[in-house]
Structure formats: structure tokens, C-alpha cells
C-alpha positions in Angstrom: -96.0 -42.4 237.9 -95.5 -40.1 240.9 -98.0 -37.3 241.8 -95.6 -34.6 240.6 -95.1 -36.4 237.3 -98.9 -36.6 236.9 -99.2 -32.9 237.6 -96.6 -32.3 234.9 -98.7 -34.3 232.5 -101.8 -32.4 233.5 -99.9 -29.1 232.7 -98.9 -30.5 229.3 -102.6 -31.3 228.5 -103.8 -27.8 229.7 -101.3 -26.0 227.4 -101.8 -28.3 224.4 -104.5 -26.1 222.8 -102.1 -23.2 222.8 -99.2 -24.9 221.1 -99.6 -22.7 218.0 -98.0 -19.7 219.8 -94.9 -21.8 220.7 -94.6 -23.1 217.1 -94.7 -19.6 215.7 -91.9 -18.4 218.0 -90.0 -21.5 217.1 -90.4 -20.9 213.4 -89.4 -17.3 213.7 -86.3 -18.1 215.7 -85.3 -20.7 213.1 -85.7 -18.1 210.3 -83.6 -15.5 212.1 -80.9 -18.0 213.2 -80.7 -20.1 210.1 -77.2 -18.8 209.3 -76.0 -18.9 213.0 -76.5 -22.5 214.1 -74.3 -22.0 217.2 -76.9 -19.5 218.5 -79.9 -21.7 218.0 -79.9 -23.7 221.3 -79.1 -20.7 223.6 -81.8 -18.6 221.9 -84.4 -21.4 222.3 -83.4 -21.8 226.0 -83.8 -18.1 226.7 -86.8 -17.2 224.5 -88.9 -20.4 223.7 -88.4 -22.8 226.6 -89.4 -20.3 229.3 -92.4 -19.3 227.3 -93.5 -23.0 227.2 -92.6 -23.5 230.9 -94.8 -20.6 232.2 -97.8 -21.3 230.0 -99.5 -23.4 232.7 -99.6 -20.2 234.7 -101.2 -18.4 231.8 -103.9 -21.0 231.4 -104.5 -21.2 235.1 -105.1 -17.5 235.2 -107.4 -17.5 232.2 -109.4 -20.6 233.3 -109.3 -20.1 237.1 -107.6 -23.4 237.6 -106.3 -22.4 241.0 -109.8 -22.9 242.3 -109.9 -26.4 240.8 -106.5 -27.3 242.2 -107.7 -26.1 245.6 -110.6 -28.6 245.7 -108.6 -31.5 244.3 -107.2 -34.0 246.8 -103.7 -32.9 245.8 -101.3 -31.0 248.1 -100.4 -27.5 246.9 -96.7 -28.5 247.1 -97.4 -31.2 244.5 -99.1 -28.8 242.1 -96.2 -26.3 242.4 -93.5 -28.9 242.0 -95.4 -30.2 239.0 -94.8 -26.8 237.4 -91.1 -27.2 237.9 -91.2 -30.7 236.5 -93.1 -29.4 233.4 -90.5 -26.7 233.0 -87.6 -29.1 233.0 -89.4 -31.4 230.6 -90.0 -28.4 228.3 -86.3 -27.5 228.4 -85.2 -31.0 227.6 -87.6 -31.3 224.7 -86.7 -27.8 223.3 -83.0 -28.3 223.6 -83.1 -31.8 222.1 -84.9 -30.6 219.0 -82.8 -27.4 218.9 -79.5 -29.4 219.1 -80.6 -31.6 216.2 -81.6 -28.7 214.1 -78.5 -26.7 215.0 -76.4 -29.7 213.8 -78.4 -29.9 210.5 -78.1 -26.1 209.9 -74.4 -26.2 210.7 -73.9 -29.0 208.2 -75.9 -27.1 205.6 -73.7 -24.0 206.2 -70.6 -26.2 206.1 -69.6 -25.3 209.6 -70.1 -28.4 211.7 -70.4 -28.0 215.4 -67.5 -29.4 217.4 -68.1 -31.5 220.4 -66.6 -29.1 222.9 -68.5 -26.2 221.3 -71.8 -28.2 221.6 -71.2 -29.0 225.3 -70.4 -25.3 226.0 -73.6 -24.3 224.1 -75.7 -26.8 226.1 -74.2 -25.7 229.5 -74.8 -22.0 228.8 -78.4 -22.8 227.6 -79.0 -24.8 230.8 -77.8 -22.0 233.1 -79.7 -19.3 231.3 -82.9 -21.3 231.5 -82.4 -22.3 235.1 -81.8 -18.7 236.2 -84.8 -17.6 234.2 -87.1 -20.1 235.8 -85.7 -19.7 239.3 -86.6 -16.0 239.2 -89.9 -16.3 237.3 -91.7 -19.1 239.2 -91.8 -17.7 242.7 -93.1 -14.4 241.3 -95.8 -16.1 239.3 -96.8 -18.3 242.2 -97.1 -15.3 244.5 -98.8 -12.8 242.3 -100.2 -14.7 239.3 -99.3 -14.4 235.6 -101.6 -11.4 234.9 -99.9 -9.2 237.4 -96.2 -9.9 236.8 -96.0 -11.3 233.3 -93.8 -8.5 231.9 -91.7 -8.1 235.0 -91.1 -11.9 235.4 -90.0 -12.1 231.8 -87.9 -9.0 231.4 -86.1 -9.2 234.8 -84.3 -12.6 234.1 -83.5 -11.5 230.5 -82.1 -8.2 231.8 -79.9 -10.0 234.3 -78.6 -12.3 231.7 -77.7 -9.5 229.3 -76.0 -7.5 232.1 -74.0 -10.6 233.0 -72.9 -11.3 229.4 -71.8 -7.7 228.9 -70.1 -7.2 232.3 -68.3 -10.5 232.2 -67.3 -10.2 228.5 -68.4 -13.8 228.0 -67.3 -15.7 224.8 -67.3 -19.4 223.8 -63.6 -19.6 224.8 -64.1 -17.9 228.2 -67.3 -19.9 229.0 -65.5 -23.2 228.5 -63.5 -22.7 231.7 -66.7 -22.1 233.6 -68.5 -25.3 232.4 -68.4 -27.2 235.7 -69.9 -24.1 237.5 -72.6 -23.7 234.9 -73.7 -27.3 235.2 -73.8 -27.0 239.0 -75.4 -23.6 239.2 -78.4 -24.7 237.2 -79.7 -27.3 239.7 -78.8 -25.1 242.6 -80.9 -22.3 241.2 -83.9 -24.6 240.4 -83.8 -26.4 243.8 -83.5 -23.1 245.7 -86.4 -21.6 243.7 -88.6 -24.7 244.3 -87.9 -24.6 248.0 -88.8 -21.0 248.1 -91.9 -21.4 245.9 -93.6 -24.0 248.2 -93.5 -21.5 251.0 -94.8 -18.6 248.9 -98.4 -17.6 249.8 -101.2 -18.1 247.3 -101.8 -15.4 244.6 -103.6 -12.3 245.8 -107.2 -12.0 244.7 
């Protein structure tokens, strides 16, 4: 296991005691979207996956883990990239569970998801999540969660909503953009990670 993967596992262990919050959000989303299975995965990607992804920053602020990380024989770059690895793992786990539940709900509502619709849904979810994280993480790394929690959450969501409205996106129109969506996600994450490792430590 690489050092970055070990950091991702450490982040998973630090947020484990706070899993109730994520489960409550998950349950609420399932109740709201039970009759709209095609919206399940995008909603989880925008609302739940980023919440799980940023939780190591929440815990680090509460417990002062930045001080611990500073004295460990681990480069700061490894700690930061571990956050991105944890975020990607969170997205994969959330989307996997969400896709399975969306298929079950669609079958229960007698409106099975077609393959192309599912691919479109996954591509859109991936892009929304990647843009969200790409904006949030450098801000959280620079200022800490306590100072920019609201800004780092609302800014990506506002940008997404503006893009949807301005571009008049629909399932049909999105399908022509799929290759760009799959490519734009990694570009956003890699660019954000490259920027984050050069961001100064949070202000005290």
C-alpha cells in the first residue's frame, strides 16, 4: 500500500465515528427521491459524496490533527493527496451504492433505467463531484474548514446550478457531451491537486 493510500485509510478511520451524519443525509435523499430514481445518483454526487469527502477537514479542525500531521514523518504533499484519494474513494462507494439503489427503485416504479441513460447519469455525477471537490479542497487547505465551510460548499453548488440553467441541460443534450464530461473530471481533480500541494498551510 502506498503512503497516499495509507493516508486515505487514516482519513477513513478518523471520520468513522461521524458516519451517522452521512447516513442521515443518505436516508433523507432516498426518501425524497424514491419516485425519481434517475435523480438519485446525481443528487448523491452533489450532496452526499462531497460531504463525506470533506469530513477529514472537519475532524482535523476539531481535533487539531494538522499539528499531529506536522510531526509525523510524512510529507505534507502525501497528507494532502491522501485527502484527494479519500474523496475519490468516497465518490466511488457512494455512486456504486446509489446506482444499485436507483436500479432497484426504477424497477419498483416500473421505469427501468436504460444503459445509455445510466451512463449519462454517471458521467454527469462524476463531473459535478469533480468540479465541487476541485473548488473546495484548495480553499479548505488554505483556510481550514471552520473559516470557509459555507463558502466552499455553496460556491460549487451555485456554479453547477448556474451552468445547468444557462446551458439548458437535459438528458438528451448531455449525451452529446459525455466524452467531455469524462475528461473534464480528471482534469479538474488533477489541476486542483497540483494547486493544493503549493497552497500555504492554514492561517492560525
